[in-house]
C-alpha positions in Angstrom: -118.2 46.4 163.0 -117.9 47.5 159.4 -116.2 44.5 157.9 -115.1 44.4 154.3 -114.9 41.2 152.3 -111.9 40.0 150.3 -113.0 41.6 147.1 -113.5 45.0 148.9 -110.0 44.7 150.4 -108.5 43.9 147.0 -110.2 47.0 145.6 -108.9 49.2 148.4 -105.4 47.8 147.9 -105.5 48.5 144.2 -106.8 52.1 144.7 -104.2 52.8 147.4 -101.5 52.1 144.8 -103.2 53.8 141.9 -106.1 56.0 143.0 -106.9 57.3 139.5 -106.5 54.1 137.6 -109.3 53.6 135.1 -112.0 51.2 136.3 -111.4 48.8 133.4 -107.7 48.6 134.4 -108.5 47.9 138.1 -111.1 45.3 137.0 -108.6 43.5 134.7 -106.0 43.4 137.5 -108.5 42.0 140.0 -110.1 39.6 137.6 -113.6 41.1 137.6 -115.7 43.6 135.5 -115.6 47.4 135.5 -119.3 47.5 136.4 -118.6 45.4 139.5 -115.7 47.6 140.5 -118.0 50.7 140.0 -120.7 49.2 142.2 -118.3 48.3 145.0 -116.8 51.8 145.0 -120.2 53.4 145.0 -121.3 51.2 147.9 -118.2 52.0 150.0 -118.8 55.7 149.4 -122.5 55.5 150.3 -121.6 53.6 153.5 -119.2 56.4 154.3 -116.3 53.9 154.6 -114.1 55.1 151.7 -113.4 58.2 149.6 -110.7 59.1 147.1 -109.3 62.5 148.0 -106.0 64.2 147.4 -103.1 65.4 149.5 -102.0 68.9 148.5 -98.4 70.0 148.3 -97.8 71.9 151.6 -96.4 75.2 150.3 -99.5 75.7 148.2 -101.7 76.4 151.2 -99.5 76.5 154.4 -97.5 79.3 155.9 -95.1 77.0 157.6 -94.5 73.4 158.7 -97.1 71.6 160.8 -97.0 71.1 164.5 -97.7 67.9 166.5 -99.8 69.0 169.5 -100.6 67.2 172.7 -103.4 68.6 174.9 -104.0 67.6 178.5 -107.5 68.2 179.8 -109.0 68.8 183.2 -110.8 65.7 184.5 -114.1 65.0 182.7 -113.5 67.7 180.1 -112.1 65.7 177.2 -115.3 65.6 175.2 -115.9 69.4 175.5 -112.3 70.2 174.6 -112.3 67.8 171.6 -115.5 69.4 170.3 -113.8 72.8 170.6 -110.7 71.7 168.8 -112.9 70.5 165.9 -113.8 74.1 165.4 -110.2 75.0 164.7 -109.6 75.0 160.9 -105.9 74.3 161.3 -106.5 71.0 163.1 -105.9 68.5 160.4 -106.3 65.4 162.6 -107.7 64.9 166.1 -107.4 61.8 168.2 -108.4 61.0 171.8 -105.5 59.1 173.4 -104.3 57.2 176.4 -101.2 58.4 178.2 -100.2 61.7 179.8 -102.1 63.8 177.2 -105.8 63.3 176.4 -106.0 64.7 172.9 -103.5 64.5 170.1 -103.8 66.7 167.0 -101.7 67.9 164.1 -101.9 71.6 163.4 -101.3 72.9 159.9 -100.7 76.7 159.8 -102.9 77.8 156.9 -101.9 81.0 155.1 -102.7 83.9 157.4 -102.7 81.8 160.6 -101.1 83.6 163.6 -99.2 80.6 164.8 -98.1 82.1 168.1 -101.6 83.1 169.0 -103.0 79.7 168.0 -100.5 77.8 170.0 -100.2 80.1 173.0 -103.7 81.6 173.4 -106.4 79.9 171.2 -105.7 76.3 172.1 -104.6 76.8 175.8 -107.6 79.1 176.2 -110.2 76.4 175.4 -112.2 75.8 178.6 -111.1 72.6 180.1 -107.6 72.6 178.8 -104.9 72.0 181.5 -101.8 72.3 179.3 -100.7 72.2 175.6 -97.4 70.9 174.3 -96.4 71.5 170.7 -93.6 70.1 168.5 -92.7 71.7 165.3 -92.2 69.2 162.4 -88.6 69.7 161.0 -88.4 66.8 158.6 -90.9 64.1 157.4 -90.0 60.6 156.5 -93.5 59.1 156.1 -97.0 60.3 155.3 -100.3 58.6 155.6 -100.7 58.6 151.8 -97.8 56.0 151.7 -99.6 53.5 154.0 -101.1 50.5 152.2 -102.4 47.1 152.9 -100.4 44.2 151.3 -102.8 42.2 149.2 -101.5 42.6 145.6 -99.1 40.3 143.7 -96.0 41.7 142.2 -97.6 41.4 138.8 -100.7 43.2 139.8 -98.7 46.0 141.5 -96.6 46.4 138.3 -99.6 47.0 136.1 -101.2 49.5 138.6 -97.9 51.2 139.2 -98.0 52.6 135.7 -101.0 54.7 136.9 -99.6 55.7 140.3 -99.0 59.4 141.0 -95.4 60.7 141.3 -94.1 60.9 144.8 -91.9 63.9 144.2 -93.2 67.4 143.8 -91.9 70.2 141.5 -94.8 72.5 141.6 -94.0 76.2 141.1 -96.7 78.8 141.0 -100.3 77.9 140.0 -102.5 79.8 137.7 -106.1 80.7 138.8 -107.5 77.8 136.7 -105.0 75.4 138.2 -105.8 76.4 141.7 -109.6 76.0 141.0 -108.8 72.5 139.6 -106.7 71.8 142.7 -109.7 72.5 144.9 -111.7 69.9 143.0 -109.0 67.3 143.3 -108.6 68.0 147.0 -112.2 66.7 147.6 -112.3 64.2 144.8 -109.1 62.5 143.8 -110.8 60.8 140.8 -112.5 63.9 139.4 -112.6 63.6 135.7 -111.7 66.1 132.9 -115.4 66.3 132.0 -116.3 67.3 135.6 -113.6 69.8 135.7 -114.7 71.3 132.4 -118.3 71.7 133.7 -117.2 73.2 137.0 -114.7 75.7 135.5 -116.6 76.3 132.2 -113.6 75.3 130.0 -113.2 72.9 127.2 -112.6 69.2 128.0 -109.1 69.4 126.5 -108.2 72.3 128.7 -109.5 70.5 131.7 -107.4 67.5 130.9 -104.3 69.6 130.6 -105.1 71.3 134.0 -105.5 67.9 135.7 -102.4 66.4 134.2 -100.3 69.5 135.0 -101.2 69.3 138.7 -100.8 65.5 138.9 -97.5 65.4 137.0 -96.0 68.2 139.1 -97.1 66.7 142.4 -99.4 69.6 143.4 -102.0 67.1 144.3 -101.4 63.4 145.2 -104.6 61.4 145.1 -105.1 58.9 147.9 -107.7 56.6 149.4 -109.2 57.9 152.6 -110.4 55.0 154.8 -109.9 54.2 158.4 -107.2 51.6 159.0 -109.6 49.9 161.5 -111.9 49.0 158.6 -108.9 47.3 156.9 -108.0 45.1 159.9 -105.7 47.5 161.7 -107.7 48.8 164.7 -104.8 50.0 166.9 -103.3 53.4 166.2 -100.1 53.8 168.3 -98.3 57.1 168.8 -94.7 56.7 169.8 -92.1 59.4 170.6 -88.4 58.7 170.6 -85.5 60.4 172.3 -82.6 59.7 169.9 -79.0 60.9 170.0 -78.4 63.5 167.2 -76.0 61.5 165.1 -78.4 58.5 165.1 -81.5 60.5 164.1 -81.2 60.1 160.3 -80.9 56.3 160.5 -83.7 56.0 163.0 -86.0 58.3 161.1 -85.4 56.3 157.8 -85.9 53.0 159.5 -89.2 54.0 161.2 -90.3 55.8 158.0 -89.8 52.6 156.0 -91.8 50.4 158.4 -95.1 49.0 157.1 -97.0 50.3 160.1 -96.2 54.0 159.5 -98.7 56.7 158.7 -96.7 59.6 160.0 -93.0 59.6 160.8 -91.4 63.0 161.5 -88.4 64.6 163.1 -89.5 67.3 165.5 -88.3 70.3 167.5 -89.5 69.3 171.0 -88.9 66.9 173.9 -88.9 64.0 171.4 -86.6 63.8 168.4 -88.9 61.6 166.4 -92.6 60.9 166.4 -94.0 57.8 164.7 -97.7 57.1 164.2 -98.3 53.5 163.3 -101.3 51.2 162.8 -101.4 47.6 163.9 -103.5 44.5 163.6 -103.6 43.7 167.3 -101.8 44.2 170.6 -99.3 41.4 169.7 -98.5 43.1 166.4 -97.7 46.3 168.3 -95.6 44.5 170.9 -93.6 42.8 168.2 -92.9 46.2 166.6 -91.6 47.6 169.9 -89.4 44.6 170.8 -88.1 43.6 167.4 -88.1 46.8 165.2 -87.7 49.6 167.8 -85.3 47.3 169.7 -82.9 47.3 166.8 -82.6 51.1 166.5 -79.3 52.5 167.6 -79.1 55.7 169.6 -82.5 55.5 171.2 -82.2 56.7 174.8 -85.9 56.5 175.6 -89.4 56.4 174.2 -93.0 56.8 175.2 -96.1 55.2 173.7 -99.8 55.8 173.8 -102.8 54.5 171.7 -105.8 56.2 170.2 -109.1 55.7 172.1 -111.1 57.5 169.4 -110.6 59.1 166.0 -112.4 62.4 165.6 -110.8 63.7 162.4 -108.2 62.9 159.8 -107.3 64.9 156.7 -109.8 67.6 157.9 -112.6 65.0 157.5 -114.6 64.5 160.7 -115.4 61.0 161.8 -118.6 59.5 163.2 -118.2 56.5 165.4 -114.4 56.5 164.6 -114.7 55.1 161.1 -117.5 56.8 159.2 -116.3 59.6 157.0 -118.1 62.9 157.5 -117.6 66.2 155.8 -114.8 68.8 155.9 -116.4 71.5 158.0 -113.7 74.1 157.2 -112.7 75.7 153.9 -109.1 74.7 153.7 -108.2 75.7 150.2 -109.9 79.0 150.1 -108.6 81.2 147.3 -106.7 83.3 149.9 -104.6 80.3 150.8 -102.9 79.9 147.5 -99.1 80.0 147.8 -96.3 80.0 145.3 -94.7 76.5 145.1 -91.0 75.9 145.6 
């Protein structure tokens, strides 16, 4: 088990709130030195446990809203099917699950993707696939970038909050230089102006303006990529809810505000709402179901399964569920650039 000590956990909590905060600020907040913070970050990167990346504003690289997809496999074929799904560039996350379906994935239609072909031919045509069910995301109440561990005091959070990225996006169209900078931020949420200047062969002041423009407008939202299991939340539960229409907004808001949430969406499919949550243990999950779900009005039924294995999140493949690998697909190719809203 890849256990982190208290100082590691404090560092992760600080970076989850302010991924681009200067090292000296993080050090002051945590009562240590910038050199110590730097060494810890480097060790976590080298051990493949943590990386700072960025979430990109959807309209900049997608041709439509994502789909939540459940794949049922023929007996004994889960491994082969999962390996094939890893070869699909649109598969942003891939989990092996319990329940009626064997594989859960989120499909992001990149610019140029033939959505109908992908959902009705490509995925169902994978050898070993028995059936595919897809739910179009209509509205999102919670994203993984918002999930954090609770270790900071209010005073610490206030200091770091000054360095947090804006949650709202007002992007508009990107210039070529901005899009090239966005690609750098996508892979390294802490990329510096000096690194951007070298990569794009521009002045440092120009690089600084490019970075700030993207960050201030919400084109890129830096985030810590680390498996919740490493942070003491080894159970990933996937819940689907049947909710009467007039109760959907309140249920969506309540689930989206819950501390467990990594993805909470309203969908067009058999389920009105899908909620992905992470939990400390089985009792923590049970309490969520009986206490929090039990309070929701308008729920006529729900299903629940848990992840048996994590193969990919944020297009980053996993080894042994928790070790961060590489992005095997070019997600932000120049041809994917879209005009923002």
